Structure formats: structure tokens, C-alpha cells
C-alpha positions, 0 to 999 in steps of 0.5 A: 473439480473438488469444490469447497463451501464455506459459510458466510454472511457476506461476500465482497467482490473487487473488480477492477479495483484501482488505487485512489492516489489521484492526489499524489504527484505524477512523479512518484513511480507506479506499476502498470496498474497504477499503484505507488512503488515502494521499498520495504520501509514504505518509502516512494521514488521521493526520499520524502514521500511514504505509501502504505496500504492499498495505494501501494505496489504489491499489496494484498488489500487486506486491513492487517496488511494496511495497518503493518504498512503504516507502522513500517513507514511510520518508523521509517518516517521517524528515523528519517526526521531523527537523522535530519535533526 
């Protein structure tokens, strides 16, 4: 078995991490681990609710991914609002 050594000043281990989404309605579709299911724009099963970052299904839990999720969701929100006005 090959082993690699990576120098690091800290290591963060996430075990059994679950999404902190207790405040959102239970009616939003979730996956088996409780993460909120979204489309490519961040829209949930409710047309007026969007999710991004660690609470969404399929996320890799990286800060850069959460930022990108937020940007996509924000653009989708702006587009949705412009259609209604």
C-alpha cells in the first residue's frame, strides 16, 4: 500500500456531520441524510426557497463551493424576482 505524507499545521475531521437546517420547513425535499435537494440554480422543492452551501444535497462542504452556490442562488433569485415584477 502506497502512503503519502502531507505536511499540515492542522487537520479538520468531520464525522457524522449533518446539515443545520432545522429552521426550514420540513416540506422541502431532502435526501436520506437530511440535506436539502436543489436544482442547478439552488431552487428547492418550493419555488420561492433556495438553498446553498452545506445544507444542500450533493455539496462537497468546501467554502469555495458554498460561495459559488450562493452566487448561483442569488442570480436565480434576482431572475425570479424580475419575472414577477
